[in-house]
C-alpha positions, 0 to 999 in steps of 0.5 A: 469370445475375446471380449466375454474372456475379458468381462468375465476376468474383469468382473470375477477380479472386481468381486460380484458380477456387473454392479448397476449404475447408481444414476442419482450418485452419478448425477450428484457428481455432474450436478458438482463438477458444473457448479464447480466449472462455473464458479472457477469460470465466473471468477475469472475477472477476480482473479486477474483483478487480484493479480494486479497492484494497486495504484498508490494513494495520494497518502502514499504519494505524499510520503515519498516526497520525505525519502530525500529529507529524511536522509538530510536530517538527524537520526534522533531529536526535534525537528520544528515544522511549518505551517502551524497544524490548526490551520486547516484539516489539511494541514493538520493531516500534512502535520501527522504525515510527515510526522509519520515520515520522518519518525523517530525524529519529532516535529514541532511546530514552533519555530525555536528549533535549529532545523525547520521543515517548511512543507507546502505540497501545492509548490513553496511560497512566493518568498521564503521567510527570513525572520528568524535567522532562517536560510534554505539549507535545501531545496527538495522539490514538490514544496519541501524545503529544509531550512536552517538558522543561520544565527540564534537571534 
């Protein structure tokens, strides 16, 4: 008896009597929900990969070598750079990366400046050339030296 009263109350409050269930719309809903669930589960690995930070590439590591050097350089001006970028593709790449790292200081490949950045990523040369009156002002490690002209020839 209670169920009959409850059924009549619900039927009355919804408007018309009991409506037939549309099986096609239920199947569409279940299909869409299933595709969505499978898509989310299959892309779980993509979400995990996207949350991991990317490893530093070689160029980024190369640029970090210049962090300490930039503090030792003047804020603006021209500084000489060795080796010459015309030697190989790698030295040209290193020259442009060094120019990017020390900007707004401008790098020049000649040796007529008061400061010279000696950049040898494979390690410093065995003997630093002192011709032209250059002395090592500071060694930053990893083949990066700052040379200073001790006197104009």
